[in-house]
C-alpha positions in Angstrom: -0.2 -0.2 -0.1 1.4 3.4 -0.9 1.3 6.3 1.4 -0.8 8.8 -0.1 -2.0 12.5 0.4 -5.3 11.2 1.8 -3.0 9.4 4.2 -1.6 12.1 5.5 -4.4 14.2 6.0 -6.3 11.5 7.9 -2.9 11.7 10.1 -3.1 15.5 10.4 -7.1 14.7 11.2 -5.9 12.2 14.0 -3.4 13.9 15.4 -6.1 17.2 15.6 -8.8 14.5 17.2 -5.9 13.1 19.6 -4.7 16.8 20.8 -8.1 18.4 21.1 -10.7 15.6 21.4 -12.9 17.5 18.8 -15.3 15.9 16.8 -15.0 17.7 14.1 -11.9 15.9 13.1 -13.5 12.9 12.7 -16.2 13.7 11.3 -13.9 15.6 8.5 -12.1 12.1 7.9 -15.4 10.0 7.7 -16.1 12.3 5.4 -13.1 12.3 3.3 -12.7 8.3 3.5 -16.4 7.4 2.6 -15.9 9.7 -0.5 -13.2 7.6 -1.3 -14.6 4.6 -0.2 -17.8 4.8 -0.4 -18.7 1.1 0.8 -16.5 2.4 4.1 -14.1 0.1 4.5 -11.2 2.4 4.5 -12.8 4.1 7.8 -9.6 4.3 10.0 -9.9 2.6 13.4 -9.6 5.9 15.5 -12.6 6.8 13.9 -14.5 3.6 14.5 -14.0 3.6 18.1 -15.2 7.2 18.0 -18.4 5.7 16.4 -19.1 3.3 18.1 -19.0 5.2 21.9 -21.2 7.6 20.0 -23.7 5.5 18.9 -24.0 3.8 22.3 -24.3 6.8 23.9 -26.7 7.8 21.1 -28.9 5.0 21.5 -28.4 5.3 25.8 -30.3 8.0 25.2 -33.0 7.2 22.9 -33.9 4.6 25.3 -34.0 7.2 27.9 -36.6 9.2 26.1 -38.9 6.6 25.0 -38.8 5.5 28.9 -39.6 9.7 29.5 -36.7 9.3 32.0 -35.5 12.6 30.0 -37.5 15.1 27.3 -36.5 15.1 24.1 -35.3 18.6 24.5 -32.9 17.0 27.1 -32.0 14.7 24.4 -31.3 16.7 21.8 -28.4 18.3 24.6 -27.1 14.8 25.1 -27.1 14.0 21.5 -25.0 16.9 21.1 -22.7 16.3 23.8 -22.5 12.7 22.6 -21.3 13.6 19.2 -18.9 15.7 20.7 -20.2 19.2 19.0 -21.5 21.3 22.1 -22.2 21.3 25.9 -21.8 24.1 27.8 -19.2 26.6 27.6 -17.8 24.6 24.5 -18.4 25.0 20.8 -16.4 22.4 18.8 -16.7 24.6 15.2 -14.8 27.7 17.2 -12.6 25.9 18.9 -11.7 24.2 15.1 -11.5 27.8 13.6 -8.8 28.3 16.8 -7.3 25.3 15.9 -7.0 26.3 12.3 -5.5 29.5 13.0 -2.9 28.5 15.4 -1.6 26.1 12.6 -1.5 29.3 10.2 0.2 30.9 12.9 2.9 28.7 12.4 2.9 28.0 9.2 3.2 31.7 8.5 6.3 32.2 11.2 8.3 29.0 9.8 7.6 30.4 6.1 9.0 33.7 7.1 5.4 35.6 6.2 5.3 36.9 9.8 7.0 37.8 12.7 6.3 35.4 16.1 5.8 38.9 17.8 3.1 39.5 15.0 1.2 36.1 16.0 -0.8 37.4 18.9 -0.7 41.2 21.0 1.3 39.7 24.0 4.4 37.0 24.0 2.8 34.5 25.9 -0.1 34.8 24.1 2.2 33.9 20.7 4.2 31.6 22.6 0.9 29.6 23.6 -0.6 30.0 19.8 2.8 28.5 18.5 2.7 25.9 20.6 -0.7 24.8 19.9 -0.1 25.0 16.5 3.2 23.2 16.4 1.8 20.5 18.4 -1.2 20.3 15.9 0.5 20.3 13.0 2.6 17.8 14.2 5.9 20.1 14.8 8.4 19.8 17.5 7.7 22.8 19.4 11.5 23.9 20.0 10.6 26.5 22.9 8.9 23.8 25.1 12.3 22.1 26.1 
């Protein structure tokens, strides 16, 4: 089996998932894998693990609604939590935007398009963003060791 752009992209998405537990990385990996292999035989194991856990949580929520243990509105909130998209104080989409900005900042600095001090208004903020971006991009952070 040859190493492809898809493999590299899936590695990036898995790294994002492992670093952040943001499920948008999983959903993007599944969408890309299913686009490439509509039968679903190429879904990465880490995506199947997420699906198993999420499916079980949603099934349990469905049973709770049927037993009238929770309302349909509560079930919707449970489902969003099970999918990893939102919970109190957390929005997966907003966090993903911040992840992509951090990666972009690292690439801008590494390619010489920006100076490190231009990444954020404070040096501490710039350091935090750069560290996060390097982890997500799979680079070793030279400032942390």
